[in-house]
N, C-alpha and C positions, 0 to 999 in steps of 0.2 A: 326562520334561519336566513341570513344574508350573504349571497354568493356573488363576488365579483368575478365575472367571467374573464376578466381581462388578466387577473392575477393568475389564472390558470393556463395561460397561453404557452409558456415555456413547456409545462407538462404535455398539453395537447400535441405541440411539434414533436416532442420525444416520443409519444406514442404512436403519432403518424408516421415517424421515421422508421420504428419497428415494423408496423404494418406495410408500409412503403416496400421495405426490403423484402418481405415474402412476397408482396404482390409482383415486384419485378422478376424476382427468381421463378414465379410461375408463368410469367408471360415470357421470358427470355431463359428457359432452363438450361443449366450447363454454361451460361456465360457470366464470368466472374465481372467483368468490367462494368456493364450497367447497374448490378447489385452494390458495388462498391462505390461507384460514384453517387447513386441515389443516398445510401447509407451516409457518407461522408457528408454530403450536402444537408441531409437532415440534421447531423450532429452539428455543423457549422451554424444552421439555422436555430437550433436549440440554445447555442450560446449567443446569438444574436437577439433573440426573443427575450433572453433572460435579461440581458444587460439593458435593452430597450425599455422593457417594462419596470424592470428593479431601479435602474438609474435614473431613466429619464422621467418614468411614471410616478416616482415618489414611492410612499408607503401604502400599499394596497393589501387587502385582507380577503379571506374567503371563508365559508362555513363558520361564520360567527353566530352565537346564540347570546352574546352580551358584548357590553363594551370591551371587555379585556378577553372574553372568551371566544377566540378566532383559533380554529385548527391549522389555517394555513396563512402565512404572511410573506409577502413579497416586498424587499427591502432593498437598498444597495448592497447589505452584507448577505443577503440570500442571493442575489445575482451574481455576487463574486463567486461564492461557492458553486452556483449552477455553472457558470461559464468555466471555472477550472475543471469540475467533472466533464464537462462537454470536450474540453480540450484534450484531457486525457483519454477520453473515449477515442476521439478523432485519432490520436497519435498511436493508441492502440490498434485501431484499424489499419493505419499505415504500418505499423511493425509487422501485421499480419499477413503482408502481401506474399512473402516466401512460403509461409504455411499454406495458405489458400491456393498457392500456384500447384502445390504438389497433389491435390485433390484428396488429401487426408481428411479434411474437413469440409464438409457441405456448406457453400458458401451462403446461401439463402438464410438456412438456421443459424449460422454463426452470427451473421449481422443483425439478426432478428433478435437473438439472445443479449446481443451487446448493446443494443439500442434498448432493449427491455431493461436492463440493469441501469441505464443511463436515466432512463424514467423515474426509477426510484431514488436516484441519487439527487434528481432535480427537485423532487419533492421534498427530501429529507432536510434540506438546507432551511426551509420555510416552515417546517413542521413545529407547532407550538402546543401540542398535547400528546400524551404517551401512547395513544392509540395509532395516530398519524406517524408518529416517530418509528414506532415498531413496524409497523405495515411498510412503509417507504424504506426502511433498513432492510428488511426481508425481500422487498422487491429488488433492492440493489443486490442482495446475495444471491437468492434463488437461481437466477441464470447462471450463476458462476458455477454451480455445481455440474450443470449440463457441460458448460465451455471446458471445464477441466478435464472431463472424460470424452469429450466428443470426437478426439482423433481416432479414426479407424485403426484397429490391430495394435494399439497401444494398451499393453497389460497394465504398465505403470499409471496409466492416466485414469484407468477404472479404479485402481486402488486408491488413487490419490482422491478421487472424486468421492469415494465411499468414506474415508477418513474426514474430509472436509465435510460432508453431510452429517456423518455422526456427531463430530464435535459440535457442529453449527446447531443441531437439534437440542443438545444438552444445554448449551449456553443460551439459546433462545427460551427454553422452558425456565431457567434460573431467572431471567429478565423478565419473564412473564410473571412469575410469581413475586419478585420485587414490585412491578408495577401494580399487582393486584394489592399488596401491602401498602403500598403509598395511597392507592385509591381508599381503601379501608379507613386509615389514619386520618385523611385530609376530606374525602368525600367527593373529590374533583379529580379529574384528569387532565385539565389545561394547566400549563405551566404556572400562567398567573395565579391560579386559585391555589395551587401547591405553595407557591412562595408566599403567599400573605400568612402562612402559619396559622390559618384557623383549624386547629386540630380538633378532633372528637377527645373528649377527656380522658386523660391517661393514656393516649395513642402515641406520645412522642417515642417511646422505645420501639413502636411498631414502624413508625415512619423511619426511624435510623436502620432497623433491619432491612426494609424494603429498599432504601437507598442503597445500603451496601450491596444488596442481592442484585439490582438494577444495573448498577455499576460493573459488577463483576461479570455479568453476563454479557454487558456491551462491550466488555474489554476484549472478548473474542474477535470483534471485528478489527481491532489494531495489533492482533496477535501478542497481547501482553500476557505475561505469566500471572496466574496458571492456565490460562486459555490459549497457550500458544503452541501446543504439540501439534497441531494440524499443518502448520504453516510450512516447515522445512519439506516435509514429504509431498504436500501439495503443490508447493512451487515448483519442486523438482521433477514431479510426474506430469504437471501440465505442460502445454505448449508454451514456449517463452512468452510470445505475447500476453496470453491469458496471465500468466505469472506476473508480467508487467503491470496488467491491471488490478490483479489481486493486492500487488504490494504498494499501489499508489492510490487509485480512486477506492478501493475497499477500505484501505487504512484511513485516508482521509474522512470517509463516511462514518467511521467509528470515532474519529477525534470530535467531528461535529456533534455526533450523538452524546457523546460523553461531556461535552461543554454544554449541551442544552439541558441535560438530566442535572449534572454535577454541579453547574454554576447558576443556571436560570431557574431551575425548578427547585433544587435543594437548599435555598438560601437559610430556611429555618434551621437546618442542621449542616451548616457549612463545615464545621469542625469535623463531623462524621464524613462528610463527602470528602473533605481533604485527606483526613487519616486513610481512608481506602485508596484514594488514587496514589498517594505517597508510598503506600505499601506496593501498589502495583508497579510503580514506576522504578522502584529500588530493585525489586524482583525481577523486572524485566529487563533492567540495565546490566545487572551484575549475571544474570543466567545467559542472556543472549552474548555477551561479550567472551565470558568464559568459555561457552560451548563453540563458540565461532572460532576459537583458537584452534580447535582439533579438526575443523572441516576439509575435505579434499576435493570436494565438487564446488565448482564456482556458485551454480545457483542455491546449493544449501548454504554456503556462506553468506550469500547475500541475504537469504532467509534468515538465518540467525542474526545477522546485523539489524535487519529489519525488526526482528524482537527487541534488540538493544535500543534500536532508534524509539520503539515505542515508549520506552522509558524516559527519554529525553523529551518526548513530547507531552507525556502526564506529568513531568516533573513539576512545571509551573504551578500546574493544579493543585499539585500536592501540598504547596504551600499555603493552601487554604485552610491547615490544619491550626495554624498560628495567627490566622487572619480573622478580625471580627465581622469583615465584609469584603465583598468581592472586589477588587481593585482592576481598573482595565488594563493595566501592566501585566497582570498575569494572563489573562485571555489573550492579550495581543501577542505575548511571547509564545504561547502555545499554538495559535493559528498562524502566526509568522514562521515558526520553525517549520509547521505542517507543509505550508507552502515551499519552504526551501527544501525541506526532504523530498517531496513528491517530483520536484524537478531533478534533482540529483538522483534519485532512485530510478527515475525514468532514463536519464542519461545512461547509468549503469547497465540497465537491460537493454538498453536500445543498442549499445556497443556489444553486448554479447550477441544479440540478435544479427547484428552487421557482421559477425565473423563467424557464427555458428548457423545462420538460415534457420531452416525449419527444424534443425535437430534440436537435442538438448543442450543444456549449458555445457557438459563435459567436465572434465577434471581440471583443476586448478593447474596440474603440470602442462596439460596440453596448450596453456597459454604462454610458454616459456618462449621468448624472443618475438614475440607478437608485434612489438614496436618495429620490427625491421620489415614484417610480412603485411603489417596493416597499420601503418603510422596514424592514420586519420582516427580509426577507431580506438586504438590504443590510448592516443591523446585525451578522447573522450573519457575512456575509461579511468585514465589516471585523474582526470579533472572531478570525476564523480566521486571516486574513492576519496581523494583528497577532501573534497568537501563534505562528505558523510564523517570523515575523521576529524574535520575542523581544523584542516590545514590548509596554507596557501599552495597553489593558486585557487584552491576552492574557496574564494572568499565569501560566497554564499553560505557555506555550512560553517564557516568560522565566524561570521557574524551571527548566525542562528544559535550557536552554543554560547556565545558572548551573552546575547539577550536573554537566553535561559538563565544562565547564572546572575546576570543583573536583576532579573526578575525575582530569583529566590532569595538574593541577599535583600533586596528591597521588602520582600515579604516576611522578614524575620524567618527565613528557613535556612540558616547557614550551613547547618548539617547536612541538609539535602543537596545545596550547592556543592560540599565537599565531595559526596556520593558521585555526583555528576562528573566532576573533575577527575576524580580516581578512575571512574569507568571510561572516561574519554582517554586516558593514558593507556589502558588495558586495550581498548579498541585499536590504537595506533598500531599494535603488534600485526593484527593481520591485515589492515589496510595497506601499510607499509610493506608487507611480505609480498602481497599480491602485487602492488605497483612495481616492486622491485624484479618480480618474475617477469614481468612484460618486457623488459629491458635486458634480461639475462641471455647469454649466448643459448642459441637453440642446440639441442642434443643431436649429433648427427643420426642420419637414418642408419639402422644396423649396428649400433654401438653396443648393444646387448645382445646376447643370444635370444631368439625368438622362442617364446612359449614357456617361459622358465619363471619359477616364483622369484628367483633372484632378481630378474630383470624388473618384475613389478615392484618389488621392494626399493629397488634403486631409482625407479623414476618417481615414486611416491616421496621418497626421501628427497629427491632434488626438488620437487615440486612444492612440498609442504613445509621443509626445514625442520623436519623431527623425524625421529626413527620409529617406526610402526611395529607394535608389539604383535605377538601372536594372535590375540583376540581381534586386534584391528585387521589383520590379515584375513582371518576367517570370516568377519564381517564383510569385507569387501568382497570376498567369494561370495558369500550369501547374495549380497546385493546384486552382483552380475548374474547369477542364476535366477534370481526372482525378477529383475527388471529386463533382462536380455541384453543389457548394455555392456559392452566390453570393460573389463577392468583395465587400468592404465598399466601398460607394460606387459599385456596380455598378447602375445605374438608383436613383439617389440617392434620389429622392422614395419611391419604391416601398420600398426597402430599410428607410429610416428609419420609415415608416409599419408595415412588418412587424415591425420591432424595438419600436416601441411596444405593437404587439398582443400580441408574445411576453411581453415583461416586464411589462406592467401590466395587460392588458386580461382576461386569465384567472386566475381563482382558483386556487391550487394545490391539489393533492388533498390530503384531510384526512390519510391516512397520511404524506404528504412533510411535511406540517407538524409532526405528532406526532414524527416520527423525528429531524427536524432541532431540534425544541424540546428533546428529551431530550437529545442530544447536546451542545446548547447549555448546558445545565442541567450535564451532567455535567464540560464544559470549564471552567465557572465554579467548580464545586465544587472540583475537583482543582486549580484555579489559587489558591484560598483554603486548600486542606488538602493541599498537596504532599506533606507528610510520609506521609500515609495511603498515597499511589502507592509512594514509596520503600521504606517498610516492607513492601508487598507484594512490591516488586522484589527486596528483600534476601534472599526465600526463594530466588532462583536462586543466590545465591553459594554 
C-alpha cells in the first residue's frame, strides 16, 4: 500500500487543531481567549494547508492498492472543498463568541468538537471509496450530536440532540446496507472499481437497490425528504452557531457525498441514480416550501427553507434520469448552487445571531421593525433572504437558480425545471413576508393586555400574516411548556420590552460582526462574478 504523507497534511492539521484546543484549555483553564485563538489559527492553517497541497502540489493520493484504487485523493477540487469547510468552521467559531461568553458551554470541549467535525469534512472531499466516505461523513456528524445538546440547562437542546441522533442512526444503517449491497454486486468498494461496471452475473438489480438505499441514507445529511424530520427540531433546539454549522457545513458534506456516490461511483446505473435523486429533489422542494409557509419561529422557517434548498441542490443531479452519461454542467450546477447556498445561509443565521446573541432565534413577529433598530443586520438578512429566494439584490442566489434551470433544460429534464420554477414562486411567499416584517412599524409596548390569549393571537397574526386556528394555539402552548420559551404575546408588555432589548439594546460582539461582514462581501462578490464560482465548480465534473 502506497501512502503519500503530504496528501494527509490538511487532515493532520485539523486533528492537531482539535488536540491543541483541549491542551490549551488544560493549561489555561477558564480562559476563553487562548483557546479561541489557538482554534482559529488551526482552522485557518487547515484551509491554508489544503490549498497549498491541493492546488500547488497537484494531484496526490494516499492509501493506494492499485493504479486506480486509492482511498484518498487531494487535488484542486478537494482543496476547494476543504477550504470552504475550514472557512465555515472558522465563521461558526466567530459566531460562537456570544454563546461562549455566557459560560453555558465549556469552551475547550466546544472547540475540540468543532475541530473534530472539521477533520471529517476535510477527509470527505478526497474520499474515493465507500468505507472512507462513510467514516469521514460520520466523523463530520458525530461531534454535532454533542454540540447540539452541549448547552447547560437547556432541555430543548437535549431533546434536539436525541432527535438528531436517532434519525442519524437509522439513516446511517440504511446507507451501510446500501454500501453492502453495492459491494456484493461489484466486488469492490473503490469508486473506480464500481464505476467500471464489472458486475457479478445477474447482480445488476442488486446494484440498483444498493445505490437507491445508499443515496437515501446519505440524503439525511442534506435534510432531504424523507430524511428531513430532524432538521426543524434540531436547528431550533441547538445553539444558533451550531445550527449555522448544521445548515451549511453538514449540508455541504451531504452534497459532496451524494455527488461522489451518485455520479462518480454509480456510472453503470446512472438512470437509477438520477431517478432516486429526482424524487428526493421534488419531495424536498415541495414539502419544504409548503411547510415553511406555516412557520412562526425564525429558525424553524430557515430550517424548512433549508429542506427546500436541498431539493434545488439535488435537482441538477436528478437530470441523470434522462442522460446516458454524466455531463460536467450538471455537477457544476450542483456544486455552484451549494457554494452560493452556504454563503447566503451563513449570512442569514449570522444576522440572527447578531440581533439575538446567545439566545434562540425567537418568533418571526419579534423581528418587526428590526430595520430601524438594527439596520446593518436587517440589511444582511434581507440580502440573504432575497438570495435564497432568487431575487435581486441577492444576485448570487438568482444566478444559482438560473444555473440549475439551465442545467436541467440542457439535460432534457424540462419537467424538473418546471417543478423548480413553481417551487421558487411558492418560496417567494415566506421569504418576502419575513423581509417585509423587518421594515414594518414596531408594535408599541403595552399595546395589548398582558397575559391574554387574545394578545398572543394578535401578535402571531401580525407577525405571520395568517390567522391561527385553535389547534395552532394549543400547539404553541405545548411548545412553550415543553421548551420553557415564552410564547409570542405571553405577557405582551414584558415580551415586547424584552424583544426591544435583545434586538437593539446590546451591541453585537465584534467577531460576529466581522464574520457576517466577510460572508456578506463574499455573497456580493460572487453575485457579480458568478463565473468564478462555476469555473471552480467545473473541476468536479
